[in-house]
C-alpha positions as MATLAB code, in Angstrom:
seq = 'MKIIEIMDNLSVAGGVNSFVYDLCFAIKEQGSDVTLIAIMKNRGTTNQQVEKLQRKGIKVICLGAKNKLDAILHYVKILRRQLVELSNGDQTICNLHLKLGVLMGCLAGFGLKNLQLVETYHSLYSHYWLQNFVLQSRIKKFIACSKSAMEEMEKRFCFSKKKLTYVSNGVNRDFLLSKKLEYSAKEFIDVISIGRFTDQKNFGLTAEAFSKLCSEQIRYSIIGEGVQKEQIVNACNGNAYISIKPPMERDEIIQVLSQADLLVMPSLWEGLSILLLEAMTIGTPLMLSDIASFTDTLSEKPLEQGETWRICKWGFLISNSSENGYGEALKYYAEHKELRKTFSENVMKLSVQYGIDKTAAKYLDIFKTMFN';
ca = [
       9.176  -23.885   13.619;
       5.633  -22.437   14.425;
       4.864  -18.631   14.869;
       2.010  -17.488   16.823;
       1.211  -13.589   16.605;
      -0.654  -12.218   19.444;
      -2.323   -8.717   19.653;
      -5.263   -6.776   21.196;
      -8.181   -7.338   18.839;
      -9.326   -7.737   15.330;
     -10.066   -4.291   14.585;
     -10.734   -3.026   11.014;
      -8.665    0.105   11.780;
      -5.375    0.827   13.007;
      -1.789    0.731   11.596;
      -0.628   -2.005   13.985;
      -3.427   -4.314   13.071;
      -2.803   -3.898    9.354;
       0.773   -4.547    9.807;
       0.330   -7.791   11.570;
      -2.272   -9.124    8.940;
       0.172   -8.197    6.224;
       3.067   -9.939    8.365;
       0.949  -12.995    8.794;
       0.114  -13.215    5.068;
       3.985  -12.755    4.076;
       5.349  -15.167    6.733;
       2.844  -17.737    5.525;
       3.871  -17.128    1.849;
       7.566  -17.865    2.901;
       6.649  -21.249    4.173;
       5.868  -20.795    8.001;
       2.938  -22.254    9.996;
       1.196  -18.995   11.379;
      -1.530  -18.370   13.874;
      -3.138  -15.140   14.768;
      -4.527  -14.661   18.367;
      -6.555  -11.691   19.486;
      -7.371  -11.139   23.128;
     -10.364   -8.995   23.116;
     -13.718   -9.281   21.275;
     -13.884   -7.483   18.069;
     -15.799   -4.362   17.913;
     -17.881   -3.418   14.876;
     -18.461   -5.065   11.492;
     -16.626   -8.388   10.256;
     -13.042   -7.594    9.140;
     -12.418   -8.366    5.579;
      -8.663   -8.824    6.263;
      -9.471  -11.662    8.862;
     -11.599  -13.351    6.174;
      -8.641  -13.261    3.795;
      -6.143  -14.524    6.382;
      -8.480  -17.597    7.010;
      -8.751  -18.251    3.214;
      -5.066  -18.465    3.084;
      -4.888  -21.157    5.733;
      -3.919  -18.861    8.606;
      -5.649  -19.936   11.792;
      -7.380  -16.779   13.612;
      -8.524  -17.106   17.109;
     -10.386  -14.443   19.088;
     -10.379  -15.174   22.814;
     -13.278  -12.910   23.446;
     -12.466  -10.880   26.401;
     -14.654   -7.708   27.138;
     -11.871   -5.411   27.898;
      -8.223   -5.288   29.201;
      -9.238   -6.010   32.752;
     -11.399   -8.891   31.764;
      -8.561  -10.237   29.706;
      -6.293  -10.154   32.572;
      -8.498  -11.488   35.156;
     -10.211  -14.350   33.257;
      -8.331  -15.127   29.938;
      -4.538  -15.885   30.896;
      -5.556  -19.622   31.444;
      -7.240  -19.791   28.300;
      -4.590  -18.412   26.210;
      -2.009  -20.578   27.905;
      -4.180  -23.499   27.114;
      -4.271  -22.218   23.307;
      -0.515  -21.983   23.113;
      -0.020  -25.443   24.656;
      -2.282  -26.939   21.952;
      -1.067  -24.937   19.020;
       2.700  -25.537   19.675;
       2.075  -29.189   20.762;
       5.558  -29.216   22.245;
       7.356  -27.890   19.024;
       9.751  -25.233   18.804;
       7.321  -21.980   18.675;
       7.859  -18.194   18.448;
       5.281  -15.909   20.213;
       5.308  -12.468   18.619;
       3.863  -10.127   20.824;
       2.237   -6.694   19.875;
       1.127   -3.692   21.913;
       0.997   -3.507   25.656;
      -1.922   -6.015   26.346;
      -0.425   -8.608   23.881;
       2.912   -8.342   25.556;
       1.498   -8.708   29.002;
      -0.925  -11.616   28.190;
       1.711  -13.364   26.111;
       4.312  -13.307   29.070;
       1.912  -14.320   31.575;
       0.419  -17.263   29.623;
       3.777  -18.472   28.335;
       5.438  -18.644   31.533;
       7.365  -21.982   32.005;
       6.686  -23.077   28.563;
      10.175  -24.128   27.497;
       9.314  -24.885   23.683;
       8.122  -21.246   23.467;
      10.424  -18.116   22.945;
       8.824  -14.661   23.377;
       9.510  -11.870   20.786;
       8.131   -8.265   21.286;
       7.523   -6.028   18.459;
       7.889   -2.486   19.784;
       5.414   -0.178   17.633;
       5.589    3.226   19.429;
       6.028    5.332   22.509;
       3.534    3.675   24.767;
       2.324    5.648   27.828;
       2.543    4.048   31.182;
       4.755    1.118   29.944;
       8.030    1.411   32.041;
       6.875   -0.728   34.873;
       5.392   -3.372   32.732;
       8.522   -3.496   30.728;
      10.754   -3.559   33.892;
       8.849   -6.592   35.288;
       8.517   -8.509   31.856;
      11.667   -7.857   29.990;
      13.440  -10.796   31.364;
      10.790  -13.132   29.808;
      11.308  -11.783   26.312;
      14.198  -13.067   24.330;
      14.210  -10.450   21.629;
      12.878   -6.915   21.163;
      12.236   -5.616   17.635;
      11.599   -2.107   17.187;
       9.757   -1.048   14.133;
      12.038    1.512   13.003;
      15.547    2.850   13.963;
      14.182    5.927   15.701;
      11.970    3.610   17.675;
      14.854    1.372   18.651;
      16.913    4.325   19.697;
      13.970    5.707   21.743;
      13.563    2.339   23.305;
      17.263    1.754   24.139;
      17.209    5.132   25.856;
      14.031    4.698   27.695;
      14.458    1.198   29.045;
      18.343    0.806   29.004;
      18.290   -2.403   27.252;
      21.367   -4.630   26.403;
      22.070   -4.333   22.655;
      22.145   -8.053   22.374;
      18.327   -8.119   23.029;
      17.297   -5.252   20.985;
      17.151   -4.840   17.223;
      15.001   -3.061   14.577;
      13.133   -4.179   11.491;
      11.353   -1.461    9.386;
       7.625   -1.947    9.039;
       6.491   -2.995    5.672;
       3.368   -2.866    3.620;
       1.717   -5.210    0.953;
       2.462   -3.480   -2.013;
       0.800   -5.680   -4.492;
      -2.443   -5.404   -2.417;
      -2.124   -1.717   -2.270;
      -1.487   -1.248   -5.910;
      -4.372   -3.420   -6.830;
      -6.771   -1.368   -4.784;
      -5.448    2.032   -5.908;
      -7.831    3.941   -7.980;
      -6.549    6.031  -11.076;
      -6.190    9.707   -9.667;
      -8.815   11.971  -11.033;
      -8.320   15.867  -10.488;
     -10.901   17.700   -8.952;
     -11.894   21.522   -8.823;
     -10.912   21.643   -5.195;
      -7.744   20.439   -3.086;
      -8.818   17.336   -1.386;
      -6.954   17.181    1.967;
      -7.353   14.165    4.429;
      -5.982   13.040    7.823;
      -6.544    9.490    9.143;
      -6.160    7.930   12.745;
      -7.216    7.825   16.248;
      -8.442   11.048   17.759;
      -5.681   11.292   20.513;
      -3.091   13.733   21.676;
      -0.372   11.803   19.638;
      -2.310   12.269   16.220;
      -2.573   16.064   16.913;
      -5.385   16.611   14.575;
      -6.843   19.511   16.676;
      -3.806   21.735   15.434;
      -4.510   21.025   11.857;
      -8.309   21.480   12.218;
      -7.618   24.766   13.712;
      -5.069   25.928   11.059;
      -7.131   24.637    8.050;
     -10.425   26.233    9.530;
      -9.095   29.594    8.410;
      -8.428   28.284    4.836;
     -11.010   25.650    3.892;
     -13.471   26.732    1.232;
     -14.943   25.636   -2.144;
     -11.373   25.454   -3.233;
      -9.808   23.652   -0.260;
     -11.610   20.670    1.752;
     -10.274   18.877    4.832;
     -11.610   15.457    5.864;
     -10.509   13.841    9.014;
     -11.317    9.956    9.403;
     -11.289    8.230   12.663;
     -12.779    8.115   16.048;
     -11.553    8.665   19.567;
     -11.679   10.490   22.928;
     -10.817   13.822   21.386;
     -13.510   14.178   18.794;
     -15.364   17.059   20.334;
     -12.074   18.972   20.761;
     -11.392   18.444   17.087;
     -14.929   19.377   15.976;
     -14.564   22.595   18.125;
     -11.186   23.389   16.532;
     -12.935   23.313   13.204;
     -14.735   26.632   14.274;
     -17.765   25.682   12.407;
     -16.162   25.595    8.857;
     -18.473   23.538    6.650;
     -15.653   22.438    4.299;
     -14.269   20.348    7.044;
     -15.768   16.947    7.676;
     -15.307   14.394   10.413;
     -15.991   10.926    9.219;
     -16.050    7.536   10.912;
     -13.282    4.684   10.438;
     -13.447    2.881    7.252;
     -12.469   -0.611    5.950;
      -8.854   -0.818    4.627;
     -10.009   -1.250    1.012;
     -11.871    2.042    1.243;
      -9.085    3.930    2.998;
      -6.789    2.909    0.075;
      -9.244    4.295   -2.473;
      -9.661    7.430   -0.621;
      -6.075    8.030   -0.305;
      -5.381    7.368   -3.991;
      -7.723   10.265   -4.663;
      -6.613   12.764   -2.274;
      -4.317   15.686   -3.034;
      -2.582   15.539    0.298;
      -2.366   13.378    3.374;
      -1.789   15.524    6.323;
       0.038   13.737    9.525;
       0.728   16.255   12.342;
       1.746   13.494   14.797;
       3.847   14.458   17.921;
       5.338   10.908   17.831;
       5.109    7.789   15.657;
       7.060    4.248   15.457;
       7.015    3.766   11.718;
       3.312    4.555   10.444;
       1.689    1.988    8.386;
      -0.597    4.691    7.082;
       2.410    6.703    5.977;
       3.978    3.631    4.017;
       0.606    2.903    2.430;
       0.180    6.437    1.304;
       3.715    6.380    0.000;
       3.107    3.157   -2.087;
       0.109    4.510   -3.870;
       1.512    8.077   -4.583;
      -0.341   10.219   -2.160;
       1.572   13.601   -1.437;
       2.413   14.317    2.130;
       2.272   17.091    4.926;
       4.190   15.660    7.728;
       5.263   16.916   11.289;
       9.049   17.301   11.805;
       9.578   14.127   13.887;
      12.370   11.511   13.552;
      10.091    8.824   12.332;
       8.970   10.697    9.359;
      12.350   12.181    8.409;
      14.085    9.048    8.687;
      11.718    7.164    6.638;
      11.624    9.695    3.832;
      15.533   10.421    4.163;
      14.810   13.899    4.830;
      16.787   16.412    6.899;
      14.988   17.913   10.054;
      14.043   21.466    9.858;
      16.641   24.011   10.761;
      16.208   26.580   13.603;
      13.845   29.247   12.406;
      12.101   27.009    9.707;
       8.429   26.437   10.357;
       7.912   24.417    7.047;
       9.723   23.439    3.918;
       8.917   22.198    0.549;
      10.264   18.602   -0.086;
      10.445   16.402   -3.143;
       7.574   14.505   -1.746;
       5.512   17.128   -0.130;
       5.775   19.541    2.996;
       7.538   19.224    6.396;
       6.048   21.267    9.205;
       7.370   22.133   12.573;
       5.166   20.104   14.757;
       4.366   23.037   16.934;
       3.470   25.606   14.339;
      -0.133   26.229   13.358;
       1.120   29.005   10.948;
       3.338   26.526    9.323;
       0.487   24.156    8.147;
      -1.678   26.958    7.014;
       1.098   28.523    5.069;
       2.155   25.285    3.384;
      -1.296   24.399    2.557;
      -1.946   27.882    1.086;
       1.279   27.451   -1.243;
      -0.086   24.211   -2.464;
      -3.348   25.245   -3.374;
      -1.618   27.977   -5.426;
       0.699   25.444   -7.074;
      -1.445   22.564   -7.843;
       0.915   21.197  -10.379;
       3.334   20.007   -7.634;
       0.775   17.158   -7.038;
       2.234   14.889  -10.149;
       5.923   15.504   -8.994;
       5.246   14.756   -5.278;
       3.392   11.724   -6.239;
       5.934   10.242   -8.449;
       8.946   10.954   -5.937;
       6.981    9.353   -2.967;
       6.268    6.348   -4.990;
      10.027    5.958   -5.615;
      10.766    6.234   -2.058;
       8.225    3.499   -0.962;
       9.839    0.556   -2.809;
      12.231   -0.406    0.151;
       9.079   -0.924    2.438;
       7.700   -4.218    0.890;
       6.194   -6.423    3.671;
       8.258   -9.497    1.964;
      11.535   -7.867    2.794;
      10.080   -7.233    6.408;
       9.062  -10.667    6.789;
      12.149  -12.148    5.619;
      14.196  -10.042    8.305;
      11.724  -11.372   11.102;
      12.210  -14.944   10.048;
      16.022  -14.720    9.964;
      15.524  -13.327   13.783;
      13.013  -16.053   14.769;
      15.521  -18.760   13.439;
      18.131  -17.662   15.800;
      15.793  -17.800   19.001;
      16.425  -21.589   19.731;
      20.226  -21.415   19.325;
];
């Protein structure tokens, strides 16, 4: 059985991309023939993760579309030709990721009887109901990235339970631990957030909250890019101890995370964040919004009515609408620096169940049933 992973692009940033790279590695390690196809031309520098995939014998193809419209208008036939050549008539699984990957895979694979299409559902996509309604009959199985994502998907799209399951995301623990730097305490609390500058990530809230606290003793870095950059900069209120930094290669992100005192994720929704799993694996204390994805992953009860924040064994859980909650929790942490060691040890213990080898084995079990 051959496996082809299809996604939007070969970006150096983004949790979905990191997950797909790790999944390709792990599936290859478990003896399967794997190809990765990206639809759109890569932006930015050469991706070290892609070079590692190629050295492992994984074929990586970038179709080179300029944008999503260009892909739909001009690259469906090109993708179909690739699928025919790669599969060569053999039983083949096409695992589709994100909206464009799903759309292109369904269009290009139409009528190819030796192909079975599987969608990995990563998050709450906007403007997705119509596409899903039109294409869901083409897809043999839907794999949600977490239990909460599966429940959201079932409710949103009214799926038959036979077509829907979930496999928790995983990360390459060996890689992460090999890149992890030994933590070195600083004279200030080093707080970071990482991700796209969008409504979902909600960084404007924490920028506003922390602008009242950041000083020589507390420093906050927000790493990423996106349409809300100006809004986030304005929310910092000119505080010189809050910095906005561009996206980094994955190796550098791991090093920055391992030296941080706190990773802050004020997300309004997530599937199962790869960044969260990476931070857990290397022992970075967490400050998380009170959403189902986070509480499920960390086996934490949601906040009770009236609670704006709570100390947990791994860090802090905050009401995702409470600016004061973020500020109060950070102030408490700055006054109790000794908590970092306890938080770090506990979060690493919780991370053990999220290895990519376990995730890949579950994917392969599902794939093996596709032609029955």
